[in-house]
C-alpha positions in Angstrom: -32.8 9.6 46.7 -30.2 12.3 47.2 -26.4 12.3 46.7 -26.0 11.8 50.5 -27.9 8.5 50.4 -25.6 7.4 47.5 -22.6 8.2 49.7 -24.2 6.3 52.6 -24.6 3.3 50.4 -21.0 3.4 49.7 -20.3 2.9 53.4 -23.1 0.4 53.8 -26.6 1.7 54.7 -28.7 1.6 57.8 -31.9 3.0 59.2 -33.7 4.6 62.1 -35.9 7.7 62.5 -33.9 10.9 62.5 -34.7 14.1 64.3 -35.0 17.3 62.3 -31.7 19.1 61.8 -29.8 15.9 62.7 -26.0 15.8 62.4 -25.0 14.4 58.9 -22.7 11.9 60.5 -25.5 10.6 62.7 -27.8 10.3 59.6 -25.0 8.3 57.9 -24.8 6.0 60.9 -28.6 5.5 61.0 -28.8 4.7 57.3 -25.8 2.4 57.6 -27.3 0.4 60.5 -30.7 0.2 59.0 -30.2 -0.4 55.3 -27.0 -2.4 54.8 -29.0 -5.7 54.7 -31.5 -4.2 52.3 -28.8 -3.0 50.0 -27.2 -6.5 49.8 -30.6 -8.2 49.4 -32.1 -5.9 46.8 -29.4 -3.7 45.3 -26.1 -5.4 45.9 -25.6 -6.0 42.2 -25.1 -2.3 41.7 -22.0 -0.3 42.6 -22.4 1.5 46.0 -23.2 5.2 45.5 -24.2 5.0 41.9 -27.5 6.2 40.4 -28.5 2.6 39.9 -28.5 2.0 43.6 -30.7 5.1 44.2 -33.1 3.9 41.5 -33.1 0.3 43.0 -34.0 1.6 46.5 -36.8 3.7 45.0 -38.1 0.7 43.0 -37.9 -1.6 46.1 -39.2 0.9 48.7 -42.2 -1.3 49.5 -39.9 -4.4 49.9 -37.4 -2.7 52.2 -37.3 -3.5 55.9 -39.4 -1.1 57.9 -36.2 0.3 59.6 -34.6 1.1 56.2 -37.8 2.6 54.7 -38.2 4.7 57.8 -34.6 5.9 57.7 -34.9 6.9 54.1 -38.2 8.7 54.7 -36.7 10.5 57.6 -33.6 11.4 55.7 -35.7 12.8 52.8 -37.8 14.8 55.3 -34.6 16.2 56.9 -33.3 17.2 53.5 -36.5 19.0 52.7 -36.5 20.9 56.0 -32.8 21.8 55.4 -33.6 23.1 51.9 -36.5 25.2 53.2 -34.4 26.5 56.0 -31.5 27.5 53.7 -33.9 29.2 51.3 -35.2 31.5 54.1 
């Protein structure tokens, strides 16, 4: 997971599919709505925003709610599109 996801965890995470080139604030909102419960259930013993939380979400990806897993997947996809776009 990226640094942005760590930041989102600090605010409490949430999920929903994101459109390509989505507004960063909108992505934060989606992650917050979709993943907050998953954070507390699976990763709440780790400080928000730390590398441990990122590793915890990776480890628990199959256990996360479908909304949270989808939001994380969409976020990663968006980040990949953004990197490719910036490289060109």
